N, C-alpha and C positions, 0 to 999 in steps of 0.2 A: 494631945488634945487637938480637936479638930480646928482647922483654920477656916472660919466661915467664908471668907472672901475667896479662898481657893475652891471651896465646894461650889459656891455660887458661879464662879468663873467656869469651872468644869461643866456645870449643868447648861449654862448659856452657850458655851462652845458647841454643844450638841444640839442647841435650839429646842431644849426640853423645858417644859413648864414645871412649876413646883408640883402641880397636880399629877403630871405624868410621872415624875420621880417618886412621888409619894405612893402612887399605885405600884410601881415597880418594886417598892420596898415594903409593900403592904403596911404602910404607915399613914397617918393623916397628913394633909397639906399643912395643917397647923404645926405639926411636929417638924416637918421639913423647914417651914418658915422660922421656927424657933432655933433650929440648928444654924440656918444661914444668918440669922441676926445675932447669934451668940447668946441667946437667952436660955439655951439648954445645950447640953453636951451629949452626943451620942456615945454609947458604949463601944468597946472594941469590935464586938460583932457587927454592930450597925455601921461602923466606919468601914469595915471590910466589905459589907453589902453595898455601901455607897460607892466605893471604889469600883466594884464590879458593875454596878448600874451605870456609872459615869465613865466607864472604860479608861480608868487611870490607875496608876500604882497607888496604893493606900498611902505611901509616904508623901505623895503630892498633896494629900488632904490634911496632913498633920503639920501643926505649927511648930517651928523651932522654938525651943524654950531656953 
């Protein structure tokens, strides 16, 4: 499952806005916001795309359960 705070931290580390990330992922800014706030959970394909867009290993975006 996605760790919303890790996603947000990775995005901010790059100085990227939610709008910029959404454009890179071909998603809406609302979707990105919902992922970052934990109100929605991306599927595995989207987590992989997030990792590529944020230049991190996908495991860094996944919460320990």
